[in-house]
C-alpha positions, 0 to 999 in steps of 0.5 A: 645937630643930630639926626633926631633933631633934624627929623623933628624939624622936618615934622615942625616944618610940615605945612598944612597945604602948599601949591603954586598959590603959595610959591610967591608967598614963600619966596617973599618970606626969604627976603623978609626973614633975612634980606642979607642972606637972601642976596648971598644964596641961590634958592630953588623950589621944586613942586611935584617934580616941576621947578617953580621958583629959582632965585640967584642973589647978587652975591652968588655964582654958577658954583652955587647953582651946581651945589643946588643941583647936587643937594637937590639930588640927595633929598630927591633920592632919600625924601629927607633933608640933605643935612639929615643924610649927611648926619647919618653918614658922618665920618663915612662919606665915601662909604655913602657914595660907594654904597649907593654908586653915586658920584660927587659930581651929582650928589653932595653930602651937605645940608641945604636941601629940605623936603616940602611936606604937607599934612595931607600929601606928604613929600610934595616938593623940595626947597634948596638953598646954597650960598651960606654954610650948609648948616646956615642954608638948612637953618634959613630954610627951616626958619622960612618954612616955619614962618610960612606954616605960621602964616598959612595957619593964621 
């Protein structure tokens, strides 16, 4: 997946609106879209700098929680999917960390964190998934956000 495709996905997952009222709807979609993957992942939703949802599947560990934090930090800093940032810095990961003075302990150059974008307000939050491969984490998030968008527009 190239950086332009990921930017197109960010646009395709832009929601008409999103607030606390939609958090339960988003959470429910994860278990409906892929119940098997749902048990293998940790999911964190942050809205307006406030954690509003956290799920730890029965097949997860503390390590997944650590990855969630590190992925979140990348999207929070750059306002784009962590997979997009990973793609921009492909084959130059050490240069990424050195350029911004970031530590591997606090940041991960992997996919799985996506901005929650609304049509009227722009980036209002972050969705993070950890437990599958980083690309699968990203794709799971995209699939659920697209499904939520469809529901909100219906």
